[in-house]
One Martini backbone bead per residue (centre of mass of N, CA, C, O) as a GRO file, in nm:
protein
   79
    1MET     BB    1   1.309  -3.049  -1.078
    2PRO     BB    2   1.507  -2.812  -0.984
    3LEU     BB    3   1.501  -2.516  -0.767
    4PHE     BB    4   1.690  -2.221  -0.788
    5ILE     BB    5   1.750  -1.968  -0.549
    6LYS     BB    6   1.948  -1.665  -0.598
    7ASP     BB    7   1.765  -1.477  -0.435
    8ASP     BB    8   1.762  -1.346  -0.123
    9GLU     BB    9   1.476  -1.228  -0.096
   10THR     BB   10   1.321  -1.476  -0.191
   11ALA     BB   11   1.433  -1.672   0.019
   12ALA     BB   12   1.325  -1.511   0.264
   13LEU     BB   13   1.023  -1.527   0.189
   14VAL     BB   14   1.002  -1.832   0.190
   15ALA     BB   15   1.095  -1.873   0.481
   16GLU     BB   16   0.872  -1.706   0.614
   17LEU     BB   17   0.633  -1.869   0.508
   18ALA     BB   18   0.718  -2.142   0.622
   19GLN     BB   19   0.716  -2.054   0.918
   20LYS     BB   20   0.415  -1.954   0.935
   21ARG     BB   21   0.308  -2.251   0.809
   22HIS     BB   22   0.465  -2.497   0.896
   23CYS     BB   23   0.675  -2.558   0.649
   24THR     BB   24   0.823  -2.607   0.376
   25LYS     BB   25   0.965  -2.448   0.119
   26GLN     BB   26   0.832  -2.613  -0.099
   27ASP     BB   27   0.540  -2.572   0.004
   28ALA     BB   28   0.543  -2.264  -0.004
   29VAL     BB   29   0.580  -2.238  -0.307
   30LYS     BB   30   0.335  -2.405  -0.393
   31GLN     BB   31   0.119  -2.233  -0.249
   32ALA     BB   32   0.185  -1.959  -0.382
   33VAL     BB   33   0.146  -2.045  -0.677
   34ARG     BB   34  -0.139  -2.155  -0.652
   35ALA     BB   35  -0.268  -1.888  -0.551
   36ALA     BB   36  -0.192  -1.718  -0.800
   37LEU     BB   37  -0.339  -1.893  -1.012
   38ASP     BB   38  -0.621  -1.880  -0.887
   39HIS     BB   39  -0.648  -1.576  -0.899
   40ASP     BB   40  -0.622  -1.550  -1.209
   41ARG     BB   41  -0.868  -1.734  -1.279
   42GLU     BB   42  -1.084  -1.552  -1.104
   43ALA     BB   43  -1.047  -1.318  -1.268
   44ILE     BB   44  -1.215  -1.043  -1.392
   45PRO     BB   45  -1.242  -0.888  -1.661
   46LEU     BB   46  -1.291  -0.566  -1.736
   47ARG     BB   47  -1.499  -0.600  -1.962
   48GLU     BB   48  -1.696  -0.767  -1.784
   49ARG     BB   49  -1.734  -0.565  -1.553
   50LEU     BB   50  -1.853  -0.341  -1.732
   51ARG     BB   51  -2.091  -0.496  -1.846
   52GLN     BB   52  -2.221  -0.540  -1.568
   53LEU     BB   53  -2.247  -0.244  -1.484
   54TRP     BB   54  -2.426  -0.153  -1.730
   55ALA     BB   55  -2.659  -0.352  -1.669
   56GLU     BB   56  -2.717  -0.234  -1.373
   57HIS     BB   57  -2.632   0.080  -1.496
   58PRO     BB   58  -2.786   0.245  -1.702
   59LEU     BB   59  -2.824   0.479  -1.916
   60PRO     BB   60  -2.994   0.729  -1.990
   61PRO     BB   61  -3.185   0.864  -2.200
   62LYS     BB   62  -3.199   1.070  -2.442
   63SER     BB   63  -3.320   1.412  -2.457
   64GLY     BB   64  -3.220   1.612  -2.713
   65LEU     BB   65  -3.036   1.801  -2.591
   66VAL     BB   66  -2.814   2.068  -2.618
   67ALA     BB   67  -2.473   2.083  -2.488
   68ASP     BB   68  -2.397   2.398  -2.478
   69LYS     BB   69  -2.319   2.706  -2.386
   70ALA     BB   70  -2.611   2.803  -2.359
   71PHE     BB   71  -2.706   2.581  -2.170
   72PHE     BB   72  -2.502   2.645  -1.933
   73ASP     BB   73  -2.577   2.941  -1.900
   74ASP     BB   74  -2.872   2.885  -1.820
   75LEU     BB   75  -2.812   2.713  -1.566
   76SER     BB   76  -2.635   2.965  -1.431
   77GLY     BB   77  -2.784   3.250  -1.518
   78GLU     BB   78  -2.670   3.343  -1.781
   79PRO     BB   79  -2.695   3.548  -2.074
   0.00000   0.00000   0.00000
């Protein structure tokens, strides 16, 4: 099935890639699409990255102190 690129900018980008890689425009499109799909498959979802971050760097246990205005005033030396 043929693919017609009607956008001049896209056609120019494909031609530039083909020239730099010393291949046909068809191969340049194939390589670019394959690279984009591989990148998407390998991407780790944000939820998983956060889960991994929290596992490696857990929050400290709660101290039981109440962090209210009086607490912060005491920290800064205010009466």
